[in-house]
TORMARRO-231370 format. One line per field, with one value per atom (N, C-alpha, C): residue in one letter; atom name; x, y, z negated. Coordinates in nm, 3 decimals. Example, Ala and Ser with C-alpha at 12.3 -4.5 7.8 and 13.67 -1.06 7.14 Angstrom:
% TORMARRO-231370
code: (A_A_A_S_S_S)
site: (N_CA_C_N_CA_C)
c1: (1.319_1.230_1.320_1.285_1.367_1.290)
c2: (-0.569_-0.450_-0.330_-0.225_-0.106_0.003)
c3: (-0.780_-0.780_-0.780_-0.708_-0.714_-0.787)
% end
This chain:
% TORMARRO-231370
code: (X_X_X_X_X_X_X_X_X_X_X_X_X_X_X_X_X_X_X_X_X_X_X_X_X_X_X_X_X_X_X_X_X_X_X_X_X_X_X_X_X_X_X_X_X_X_X_X_X_X_X_X_X_X_X_X_X_X_X_X_X_X_X_X_X_X_X_X_X_X_X_X_X_X_X_X_X_X_X_X_X_X_X_X_X_X_X_X_X_X_X_X_X_X_X_X_X_X_X_X_X_X_X_X_X_X_X_X_X_X_X_X_X_X_X_X_X_X_X_X_X_X_X_X_X_X_X_X_X_X_X_X_X_X_X_X_X_X_X_X_X_X_X_X_X_X_X_X_X_X_X_X_X_X_X_X_X_X_X_X_X_X_X_X_X_X_X_X_X_X_X_X_X_X_X_X_X_X_X_X_X_X_X_X_X_X_X_X_X_X_X_X_X_X_X_X_X_X_X_X_X_X_X_X_X_X_X_X_X_X_X_X_X_X_X_X_X_X_X_X_X_X_X_X_X_X_X_X_X_X_X_X_X_X_X_X_X_X_X_X_X_X_X_X_X_X_X_X_X_X_X_X_X_X_X_X_X_X_X_X_X_X_X_X_X_X_X_X_X_X_X_X_X_X_X_X_X_X_X_X_X_X_X_X_X_X_X_X_X_X_X_X_X_X_X_X_X_X_X_X_X_X_X_X_X_X_X_X_X_X_X_X_X_X_X_X_X_X_X_X_X_X_X_X_X_X_X_X_X_X_X_X_X_X_X_X_X_X_X_X_X_X_X_X_X_X_X_X_X_X_X_X_X_X_X_X_X_X_X_X_X_X_X_X_X_X_X_X_X_X_X_X_X_X_X_X_X_X_X_X_X_X_X_X_X_X_X_X_X_X_X_X_X_X_X_X_X_X_X_X_X_X_X_X_X_X_X_X_X_X_X_X_X_X_X_X_X_X_X_X_X_X_X_X_X_X_X_X_X_X_X_X_X_X_X_X_X_X_X_X_X_X_X_X_X_X_X_X_X_X_X_X_X_X_X_X_X_X_X_X_X_X_X_X_X_X_X_X_X_X_X_X_X_X_X_X_X_X_X_X_X_X_X_X_X_X_X_X_X_X_X_X_X_X_X_X_X_X_X_X_X_X_X_X_X_X_X_X_X_X_X_X_X_X_X_X_X_X_X_X_X_X_X_X_X_X_X_X_X_X_X_X_X_X_X_X_X_X_X_X_X_X_X_X_X_X_X_X_X_X_X_X_X_X_X_X_X_X_X_X_X_X_X_X_X_X_X_X_X_X_X_X_X_X_X_X_X_X_X_X_X_X_X_X_X_X_X_X_X_X_X_X_X_X_X_X_X_X_X_X_X_X_X_X_X_X_X_X_X_X_X_X_X_X_X_X_X_X_X_X_X_X_X_X_X_X_X_X_X_X_X_X_X_X_X_X_X_X_X_X_X_X_X_X_X_X_X_X_X_X_X_X_X_X_X_X_X_X_X_X_X_X_X_X_X_X)
site: (N_CA_C_N_CA_C_N_CA_C_N_CA_C_N_CA_C_N_CA_C_N_CA_C_N_CA_C_N_CA_C_N_CA_C_N_CA_C_N_CA_C_N_CA_C_N_CA_C_N_CA_C_N_CA_C_N_CA_C_N_CA_C_N_CA_C_N_CA_C_N_CA_C_N_CA_C_N_CA_C_N_CA_C_N_CA_C_N_CA_C_N_CA_C_N_CA_C_N_CA_C_N_CA_C_N_CA_C_N_CA_C_N_CA_C_N_CA_C_N_CA_C_N_CA_C_N_CA_C_N_CA_C_N_CA_C_N_CA_C_N_CA_C_N_CA_C_N_CA_C_N_CA_C_N_CA_C_N_CA_C_N_CA_C_N_CA_C_N_CA_C_N_CA_C_N_CA_C_N_CA_C_N_CA_C_N_CA_C_N_CA_C_N_CA_C_N_CA_C_N_CA_C_N_CA_C_N_CA_C_N_CA_C_N_CA_C_N_CA_C_N_CA_C_N_CA_C_N_CA_C_N_CA_C_N_CA_C_N_CA_C_N_CA_C_N_CA_C_N_CA_C_N_CA_C_N_CA_C_N_CA_C_N_CA_C_N_CA_C_N_CA_C_N_CA_C_N_CA_C_N_CA_C_N_CA_C_N_CA_C_N_CA_C_N_CA_C_N_CA_C_N_CA_C_N_CA_C_N_CA_C_N_CA_C_N_CA_C_N_CA_C_N_CA_C_N_CA_C_N_CA_C_N_CA_C_N_CA_C_N_CA_C_N_CA_C_N_CA_C_N_CA_C_N_CA_C_N_CA_C_N_CA_C_N_CA_C_N_CA_C_N_CA_C_N_CA_C_N_CA_C_N_CA_C_N_CA_C_N_CA_C_N_CA_C_N_CA_C_N_CA_C_N_CA_C_N_CA_C_N_CA_C_N_CA_C_N_CA_C_N_CA_C_N_CA_C_N_CA_C_N_CA_C_N_CA_C_N_CA_C_N_CA_C_N_CA_C_N_CA_C_N_CA_C_N_CA_C_N_CA_C_N_CA_C_N_CA_C_N_CA_C_N_CA_C_N_CA_C_N_CA_C_N_CA_C_N_CA_C_N_CA_C_N_CA_C_N_CA_C_N_CA_C_N_CA_C_N_CA_C_N_CA_C_N_CA_C_N_CA_C_N_CA_C_N_CA_C_N_CA_C_N_CA_C_N_CA_C_N_CA_C_N_CA_C_N_CA_C_N_CA_C_N_CA_C_N_CA_C_N_CA_C_N_CA_C_N_CA_C_N_CA_C_N_CA_C_N_CA_C_N_CA_C_N_CA_C_N_CA_C_N_CA_C_N_CA_C_N_CA_C_N_CA_C_N_CA_C_N_CA_C_N_CA_C_N_CA_C_N_CA_C_N_CA_C_N_CA_C_N_CA_C_N_CA_C_N_CA_C_N_CA_C_N_CA_C_N_CA_C_N_CA_C_N_CA_C_N_CA_C_N_CA_C_N_CA_C_N_CA_C_N_CA_C_N_CA_C_N_CA_C_N_CA_C_N_CA_C_N_CA_C_N_CA_C_N_CA_C_N_CA_C_N_CA_C_N_CA_C_N_CA_C_N_CA_C_N_CA_C_N_CA_C_N_CA_C_N_CA_C_N_CA_C_N_CA_C_N_CA_C_N_CA_C_N_CA_C_N_CA_C_N_CA_C_N_CA_C_N_CA_C_N_CA_C_N_CA_C_N_CA_C_N_CA_C)
c1: (1.933_1.862_1.740_1.697_1.601_1.527_1.504_1.526_1.362_1.435_1.308_1.210_1.130_0.996_0.986_1.052_1.020_0.987_1.099_1.082_1.040_0.909_0.844_0.672_0.728_0.584_0.539_0.672_0.730_0.623_0.686_0.711_0.549_0.467_0.261_0.214_0.241_0.216_0.213_0.320_0.327_0.247_0.221_0.148_0.051_-0.052_-0.151_-0.204_-0.119_-0.150_-0.197_-0.069_-0.110_-0.257_-0.280_-0.403_-0.501_-0.522_-0.613_-0.626_-0.546_-0.536_-0.572_-0.587_-0.744_-0.838_-0.861_-1.037_-1.047_-1.008_-0.987_-0.871_-0.926_-0.784_-0.700_-0.635_-0.558_-0.411_-0.328_-0.166_-0.209_-0.163_-0.133_0.089_0.121_0.274_0.260_0.304_0.279_0.348_0.471_0.552_0.674_0.713_0.749_0.831_0.969_1.053_0.993_0.938_0.842_0.789_0.678_0.664_0.686_0.782_0.890_1.000_1.054_1.109_0.979_0.848_0.809_0.694_0.743_0.583_0.602_0.722_0.788_0.903_1.026_1.126_1.099_0.950_0.931_0.855_0.766_0.699_0.852_0.943_1.001_1.081_1.091_1.166_1.166_1.100_1.050_1.100_1.112_1.150_1.249_1.380_1.461_1.447_1.354_1.332_1.350_1.415_1.358_1.194_1.183_0.993_0.902_0.986_0.886_0.900_1.029_1.089_1.071_1.016_0.927_0.777_0.707_0.578_0.514_0.386_0.409_0.227_0.128_0.040_0.035_-0.015_0.037_-0.139_-0.110_-0.280_-0.265_-0.264_-0.199_-0.401_-0.353_-0.471_-0.478_-0.665_-0.588_-0.484_-0.484_-0.356_-0.437_-0.547_-0.523_-0.473_-0.377_-0.342_-0.208_-0.213_-0.154_-0.016_-0.062_0.102_0.049_0.235_0.295_0.247_0.161_0.061_0.185_0.114_0.135_0.303_0.368_0.555_0.576_0.579_0.629_0.590_0.432_0.422_0.514_0.535_0.581_0.776_0.819_0.910_0.879_0.787_0.792_0.664_0.713_0.545_0.520_0.565_0.589_0.484_0.426_0.412_0.247_0.090_-0.021_-0.047_-0.107_-0.067_-0.285_-0.345_-0.445_-0.465_-0.517_-0.497_-0.737_-0.716_-0.811_-0.854_-0.925_-0.967_-1.132_-1.120_-1.279_-1.357_-1.278_-1.321_-1.339_-1.440_-1.487_-1.430_-1.369_-1.295_-1.179_-1.105_-0.947_-0.940_-1.044_-1.045_-1.058_-1.144_-1.154_-1.031_-0.949_-0.773_-0.710_-0.729_-0.602_-0.658_-0.780_-0.786_-0.764_-0.761_-0.724_-0.571_-0.462_-0.352_-0.296_-0.383_-0.333_-0.380_-0.508_-0.535_-0.389_-0.399_-0.294_-0.098_-0.121_0.000_0.043_-0.073_-0.029_-0.026_-0.098_-0.061_-0.149_-0.072_-0.143_-0.156_-0.196_-0.242_-0.256_-0.339_-0.398_-0.519_-0.542_-0.721_-0.768_-0.848_-0.860_-1.005_-0.997_-1.120_-1.217_-1.256_-1.306_-1.440_-1.388_-1.445_-1.414_-1.468_-1.383_-1.265_-1.160_-1.132_-1.240_-1.274_-1.360_-1.451_-1.500_-1.560_-1.506_-1.378_-1.330_-1.302_-1.194_-1.104_-1.208_-1.341_-1.455_-1.506_-1.451_-1.491_-1.341_-1.464_-1.361_-1.283_-1.349_-1.175_-1.117_-1.097_-0.995_-0.927_-0.998_-0.943_-0.852_-0.705_-0.643_-0.539_-0.569_-0.520_-0.378_-0.309_-0.203_-0.069_-0.002_0.151_0.190_0.171_0.187_0.074_0.059_-0.062_0.050_0.040_0.137_0.073_0.060_-0.022_0.051_0.058_0.100_-0.014_-0.114_-0.272_-0.258_-0.324_-0.248_-0.376_-0.326_-0.389_-0.311_-0.348_-0.262_-0.262_-0.121_-0.099_-0.180_-0.274_-0.306_-0.502_-0.498_-0.638_-0.613_-0.453_-0.426_-0.436_-0.352_-0.399_-0.526_-0.538_-0.705_-0.748_-0.759_-0.775_-0.740_-0.618_-0.484_-0.450_-0.468_-0.338_-0.505_-0.593_-0.667_-0.675_-0.635_-0.645_-0.425_-0.430_-0.235_-0.226_-0.203_-0.157_-0.086_-0.152_-0.065_0.142_0.168_0.326_0.394_0.253_0.282_0.329_0.335_0.385_0.299_0.300_0.217_0.295_0.380_0.473_0.338_0.411_0.273_0.414_0.387_0.522_0.460_0.529_0.503_0.598_0.605_0.724_0.789_0.840_1.022_0.978_0.886_0.882_0.738_0.703_0.703_0.612_0.699_0.752_0.644_0.586_0.407_0.383_0.324_0.217_0.282_0.359_0.419_0.365_0.386_0.373_0.215_0.184_-0.031_-0.075_-0.018_0.012_0.008_0.073_0.103_-0.026_-0.061_-0.188_-0.267_-0.285_-0.378_-0.324_-0.199_-0.176_-0.085_-0.141_-0.149_-0.294_-0.403_-0.423_-0.511_-0.440_-0.449_-0.396_-0.339_-0.257_-0.079_-0.040_0.093_0.130_0.302_0.382_0.482_0.545_0.599_0.732_0.808_0.852_1.025_1.036_1.157_1.086_1.146_1.155_1.284_1.228_1.349_1.335_1.430_1.435_1.552_1.503_1.543_1.552_1.635_1.681_1.603_1.537_1.479_1.551_1.698_1.806_1.704_1.781_1.820_1.689_1.663_1.539_1.613_1.556_1.535_1.438_1.379_1.239_1.356_1.294_1.278_1.178_1.175_1.130_1.036_1.017_1.005_0.921_0.941_0.915_0.837_0.752_0.699_0.716_0.800_0.708_0.677_0.565_0.443_0.428_0.516_0.436_0.326_0.276_0.172_0.159_0.145_0.171_0.007_-0.034_-0.194_-0.276_-0.396_-0.533_-0.655_-0.664_-0.701_-0.851_-0.880_-0.995_-1.123_-1.210_-1.384_-1.395_-1.417_-1.457_-1.414_-1.282_-1.229_-1.171_-1.224_-1.272_-1.377_-1.393_-1.473_-1.629_-1.682_-1.775_-1.712_-1.740_-1.721_-1.703_-1.614_-1.623_-1.621_-1.594_-1.608_-1.394_-1.308_-1.139_-1.159_-1.170_-1.105_-1.203_-1.319_-1.334_-1.391_-1.299_-1.300_-1.183_-1.042_-0.949_-0.873_-0.842_-0.823_-0.697)
c2: (1.262_1.218_1.324_1.369_1.448_1.590_1.688_1.854_1.856_1.963_2.009_1.987_1.994_1.959_1.871_1.791_1.622_1.580_1.615_1.580_1.592_1.700_1.780_1.671_1.643_1.576_1.462_1.346_1.238_1.266_1.382_1.353_1.410_1.477_1.460_1.387_1.273_1.231_1.104_1.072_0.964_1.029_1.118_1.189_1.152_1.188_1.150_1.030_0.962_0.771_0.729_0.783_0.752_0.872_0.982_1.004_0.935_0.897_0.846_0.662_0.675_0.478_0.461_0.591_0.586_0.543_0.593_0.629_0.499_0.475_0.329_0.238_0.159_0.002_0.047_0.119_0.170_0.098_0.068_-0.039_-0.069_-0.246_-0.265_-0.217_-0.105_-0.098_0.082_-0.003_0.124_0.290_0.260_0.267_0.320_0.453_0.571_0.474_0.468_0.392_0.280_0.222_0.069_0.108_0.277_0.365_0.417_0.445_0.523_0.378_0.271_0.143_0.074_0.019_-0.051_-0.008_0.111_0.142_0.219_0.327_0.508_0.379_0.379_0.319_0.189_0.104_0.010_0.025_0.137_0.204_0.238_0.329_0.369_0.255_0.206_-0.007_0.057_0.126_0.132_0.221_0.332_0.477_0.503_0.435_0.474_0.331_0.277_0.243_0.328_0.316_0.348_0.355_0.173_0.238_0.315_0.312_0.448_0.591_0.555_0.703_0.785_0.679_0.681_0.729_0.696_0.659_0.768_0.869_0.989_0.998_0.835_0.791_0.706_0.691_0.581_0.556_0.453_0.387_0.271_0.308_0.231_0.215_0.013_-0.053_-0.065_-0.130_-0.101_-0.042_0.036_0.103_0.120_0.151_0.114_0.211_0.243_0.361_0.487_0.469_0.471_0.460_0.290_0.302_0.157_0.144_0.289_0.372_0.387_0.545_0.657_0.704_0.836_0.870_0.765_0.825_0.826_0.731_0.766_0.924_0.926_1.106_1.217_1.198_1.308_1.260_1.275_1.234_1.249_1.198_1.196_1.325_1.486_1.574_1.598_1.542_1.574_1.388_1.287_1.195_1.265_1.148_1.231_1.057_1.057_0.911_0.946_0.798_0.780_0.658_0.656_0.611_0.533_0.465_0.336_0.259_0.239_0.142_0.182_0.026_0.008_-0.014_0.047_0.133_0.307_0.334_0.512_0.509_0.493_0.597_0.562_0.402_0.509_0.572_0.586_0.701_0.872_0.846_0.997_0.993_0.935_0.997_1.025_0.910_0.990_1.130_1.155_1.313_1.386_1.325_1.426_1.510_1.361_1.367_1.501_1.377_1.476_1.644_1.692_1.809_1.936_1.833_1.884_1.842_1.828_1.726_1.865_1.883_2.015_1.987_1.810_1.761_1.759_1.802_1.831_1.672_1.684_1.573_1.427_1.455_1.251_1.276_1.225_1.144_1.019_1.017_0.966_0.863_0.729_0.655_0.566_0.572_0.470_0.397_0.245_0.157_0.054_-0.003_-0.224_-0.181_-0.218_-0.259_-0.331_-0.414_-0.481_-0.356_-0.307_-0.200_-0.088_-0.015_0.082_0.065_-0.158_-0.182_-0.171_-0.175_-0.190_-0.041_0.053_0.178_0.237_0.337_0.336_0.449_0.511_0.626_0.593_0.519_0.425_0.287_0.244_0.116_0.155_0.094_0.128_0.293_0.304_0.521_0.466_0.437_0.428_0.386_0.412_0.361_0.226_0.265_0.190_0.153_0.064_-0.013_-0.071_-0.032_-0.052_-0.136_-0.241_-0.186_-0.387_-0.294_-0.342_-0.473_-0.473_-0.526_-0.710_-0.705_-0.910_-0.922_-0.994_-1.108_-1.159_-1.314_-1.387_-1.303_-1.400_-1.256_-1.284_-1.443_-1.446_-1.381_-1.294_-1.266_-1.132_-1.057_-0.878_-0.930_-0.951_-0.928_-0.928_-0.983_-0.965_-0.828_-0.823_-0.665_-0.540_-0.546_-0.461_-0.470_-0.556_-0.489_-0.498_-0.426_-0.404_-0.278_-0.186_-0.076_-0.010_-0.066_-0.083_-0.086_0.087_0.026_-0.011_-0.120_-0.171_-0.144_-0.161_-0.193_-0.094_-0.085_0.006_-0.176_-0.124_-0.206_-0.196_-0.351_-0.380_-0.384_-0.339_-0.391_-0.419_-0.586_-0.617_-0.589_-0.546_-0.572_-0.681_-0.761_-0.906_-0.976_-1.035_-1.098_-1.174_-1.278_-1.357_-1.435_-1.551_-1.668_-1.686_-1.679_-1.630_-1.760_-1.848_-1.934_-1.989_-2.036_-2.141_-2.037_-1.902_-1.848_-1.712_-1.758_-1.713_-1.837_-1.958_-2.068_-2.079_-2.064_-1.965_-1.895_-1.818_-1.715_-1.626_-1.737_-1.712_-1.726_-1.885_-1.847_-1.701_-1.697_-1.530_-1.484_-1.447_-1.327_-1.345_-1.438_-1.440_-1.433_-1.467_-1.427_-1.339_-1.237_-1.083_-0.957_-1.056_-1.018_-0.945_-1.008_-0.970_-1.096_-1.035_-1.142_-1.125_-1.198_-1.164_-1.095_-1.022_-0.982_-0.961_-0.977_-0.921_-1.016_-1.054_-1.041_-1.037_-0.854_-0.822_-0.900_-0.869_-0.866_-0.739_-0.699_-0.594_-0.678_-0.608_-0.617_-0.457_-0.461_-0.316_-0.281_-0.184_-0.160_-0.225_-0.215_-0.258_-0.301_-0.425_-0.516_-0.601_-0.769_-0.902_-0.873_-0.793_-0.861_-0.787_-0.870_-0.904_-0.877_-0.796_-0.754_-0.798_-0.902_-0.893_-0.808_-0.787_-0.713_-0.735_-0.775_-0.891_-0.787_-0.775_-0.659_-0.727_-0.695_-0.743_-0.662_-0.743_-0.621_-0.599_-0.503_-0.513_-0.509_-0.668_-0.696_-0.682_-0.679_-0.703_-0.636_-0.600_-0.498_-0.631_-0.589_-0.754_-0.777_-0.888_-0.876_-0.811_-0.755_-0.702_-0.796_-0.973_-1.009_-0.982_-0.914_-0.872_-0.755_-0.701_-0.824_-0.815_-0.999_-1.008_-0.950_-0.970_-0.878_-0.889_-0.808_-0.787_-0.933_-0.958_-1.124_-1.261_-1.228_-1.325_-1.377_-1.335_-1.354_-1.361_-1.309_-1.308_-1.504_-1.520_-1.631_-1.788_-1.711_-1.866_-1.775_-1.744_-1.740_-1.770_-1.666_-1.762_-1.861)
c3: (-0.727_-0.584_-0.529_-0.575_-0.630_-0.620_-0.603_-0.640_-0.776_-0.856_-0.910_-0.908_-0.847_-0.794_-0.793_-0.715_-0.704_-0.827_-0.937_-1.039_-1.094_-1.145_-1.196_-1.138_-0.987_-0.920_-1.011_-1.052_-1.103_-1.247_-1.329_-1.451_-1.452_-1.403_-1.383_-1.356_-1.294_-1.207_-1.333_-1.427_-1.523_-1.620_-1.630_-1.783_-1.743_-1.660_-1.580_-1.594_-1.555_-1.512_-1.715_-1.765_-1.885_-1.933_-1.916_-2.063_-1.981_-1.795_-1.729_-1.828_-1.807_-1.874_-2.032_-2.076_-2.217_-2.233_-2.099_-1.990_-1.942_-1.854_-1.775_-1.751_-1.705_-1.660_-1.537_-1.544_-1.407_-1.456_-1.522_-1.537_-1.687_-1.647_-1.749_-1.849_-1.712_-1.802_-1.851_-1.960_-2.029_-2.074_-2.065_-2.083_-2.044_-2.085_-1.941_-1.888_-1.921_-1.809_-1.745_-1.736_-1.723_-1.583_-1.616_-1.507_-1.412_-1.484_-1.314_-1.259_-1.369_-1.211_-1.188_-1.254_-1.194_-1.121_-1.099_-1.021_-1.003_-0.935_-0.830_-0.804_-0.872_-0.774_-0.712_-0.789_-0.671_-0.490_-0.587_-0.485_-0.391_-0.419_-0.294_-0.224_-0.227_-0.213_-0.049_0.033_0.134_0.253_0.126_0.171_0.267_0.277_0.324_0.449_0.477_0.668_0.726_0.873_0.990_1.012_0.975_1.005_0.914_0.833_0.736_0.791_0.838_0.832_0.948_1.068_1.222_1.224_1.061_1.092_1.027_1.058_1.098_0.987_1.010_0.937_0.881_0.730_0.671_0.579_0.585_0.528_0.370_0.277_0.146_0.088_0.134_0.083_-0.008_-0.089_-0.265_-0.389_-0.338_-0.422_-0.548_-0.586_-0.715_-0.771_-0.894_-0.938_-0.798_-0.715_-0.585_-0.599_-0.635_-0.535_-0.439_-0.340_-0.359_-0.272_-0.210_-0.159_-0.213_-0.325_-0.365_-0.394_-0.437_-0.491_-0.335_-0.200_-0.081_-0.036_-0.097_-0.032_-0.086_-0.261_-0.316_-0.294_-0.271_-0.149_-0.045_0.016_0.193_0.186_0.245_0.209_0.368_0.472_0.624_0.628_0.567_0.559_0.569_0.677_0.618_0.556_0.429_0.367_0.317_0.381_0.330_0.191_0.113_-0.020_-0.059_0.003_-0.030_-0.124_-0.182_-0.248_-0.328_-0.353_-0.346_-0.542_-0.617_-0.766_-0.745_-0.788_-0.776_-0.868_-1.029_-1.115_-1.084_-0.962_-0.964_-0.865_-0.752_-0.629_-0.727_-0.833_-0.908_-0.950_-1.007_-1.105_-1.005_-0.861_-0.818_-0.740_-0.689_-0.680_-0.768_-0.838_-0.994_-0.973_-0.932_-0.940_-0.808_-0.672_-0.577_-0.589_-0.673_-0.732_-0.787_-0.883_-1.023_-0.935_-0.806_-0.820_-0.657_-0.656_-0.476_-0.343_-0.348_-0.230_-0.115_0.007_0.120_0.191_0.295_0.404_0.272_0.198_0.132_0.142_0.252_0.207_0.134_0.052_-0.030_-0.016_-0.031_0.038_-0.078_-0.165_-0.229_-0.093_-0.125_-0.052_0.009_0.074_0.063_0.240_0.164_0.376_0.424_0.415_0.496_0.630_0.556_0.605_0.730_0.654_0.703_0.780_0.782_0.906_1.069_1.043_1.181_1.214_1.120_1.165_1.240_1.339_1.505_1.435_1.321_1.252_1.196_1.149_1.040_1.157_1.232_1.270_1.411_1.399_1.484_1.475_1.399_1.430_1.315_1.233_1.134_1.203_1.191_1.254_1.166_0.990_0.888_0.787_0.798_0.594_0.515_0.401_0.341_0.219_0.142_0.004_-0.154_-0.237_-0.328_-0.407_-0.334_-0.420_-0.402_-0.542_-0.569_-0.497_-0.336_-0.293_-0.195_-0.215_-0.045_0.021_0.113_0.231_0.356_0.392_0.467_0.467_0.374_0.354_0.311_0.288_0.286_0.451_0.532_0.614_0.660_0.636_0.700_0.703_0.615_0.554_0.566_0.607_0.643_0.832_0.900_1.028_1.102_1.078_1.170_1.181_1.039_0.991_1.163_1.160_1.250_1.371_1.395_1.580_1.654_1.798_1.854_1.869_1.747_1.796_1.618_1.564_1.372_1.281_1.187_1.099_0.999_0.887_0.818_0.666_0.569_0.494_0.324_0.317_0.222_0.124_-0.025_-0.109_-0.245_-0.208_-0.234_-0.392_-0.481_-0.543_-0.491_-0.636_-0.497_-0.469_-0.511_-0.454_-0.399_-0.302_-0.188_-0.016_-0.036_0.078_0.098_0.009_0.040_0.070_0.057_0.067_0.195_0.284_0.419_0.542_0.422_0.551_0.549_0.498_0.491_0.570_0.605_0.612_0.760_0.808_0.971_1.032_1.059_1.183_1.121_1.003_1.019_1.062_1.047_1.138_1.234_1.280_1.499_1.542_1.469_1.485_1.483_1.411_1.431_1.503_1.561_1.664_1.624_1.543_1.433_1.425_1.395_1.378_1.218_1.215_1.062_1.138_1.075_1.145_1.046_0.935_0.842_0.695_0.667_0.493_0.461_0.381_0.307_0.181_0.095_-0.080_-0.182_-0.208_-0.320_-0.433_-0.505_-0.667_-0.703_-0.799_-0.825_-0.963_-0.944_-1.060_-1.252_-1.294_-1.407_-1.426_-1.345_-1.359_-1.295_-1.371_-1.326_-1.204_-1.154_-1.058_-0.905_-0.845_-0.753_-0.650_-0.598_-0.481_-0.338_-0.294_-0.116_-0.052_0.052_0.112_0.255_0.285_0.402_0.545_0.612_0.724_0.866_0.912_0.948_1.077_1.174_1.336_1.412_1.464_1.491_1.678_1.769_1.892_1.969_1.975_2.038_1.903_1.971_1.936_1.850_1.734_1.696_1.725_1.726_1.807_1.678_1.754_1.686_1.534_1.588_1.507_1.376_1.321_1.185_1.179_1.042_0.955_0.957_0.891_0.862_0.735_0.717_0.636_0.479_0.403_0.297_0.200_0.137_0.067_0.138_0.256_0.334_0.344_0.387_0.313_0.206_0.201_-0.003_-0.005_0.050_0.053_0.137_0.205_0.386_0.445_0.398_0.417_0.562_0.594_0.755_0.766)
% end
């Protein structure tokens, strides 16, 4: 599926992840095969979808070790990818990866989604927002939807058992100007893991009330 150059990029990414993980806590997944499957392959699950192919400007909120944004960039070099994370040590790691993999059109932001979601340079500028961040969907939606253009998509990477979470999130998603378009279940090959991709479509502009100030979405969810 991949050419040699892409294979080399993933191998280097894996090696950098393991090297940096000795200094800072980026991931609990440390074995080579698990990194390839649970980080790289998992990140790429959306890559063949038409909505991803039609998106040229994508932001990854709470990206951590660069997932899912960087693997998607490696196999889709024509995309512009923005990676946002609140921990500077992680954004320092991401800068090292982007430099050593020689990736163009990758912007790395150290900051909080609540702050940048209010910034006119970033607000409603993206065709798609993706996130594997660990937060309830109603909270994650307030972080992510302000970045998405009307007509664009927010895709949340979720675990298998999310029925209750989906029910609790519908009010928040509606308030933020969007609707759940689809929920796709995908089995990750060679594992028993079922990944749920919650695909949310932005129908109208998000009220300037949102996102609320830092810490508020998680303490008092919509």
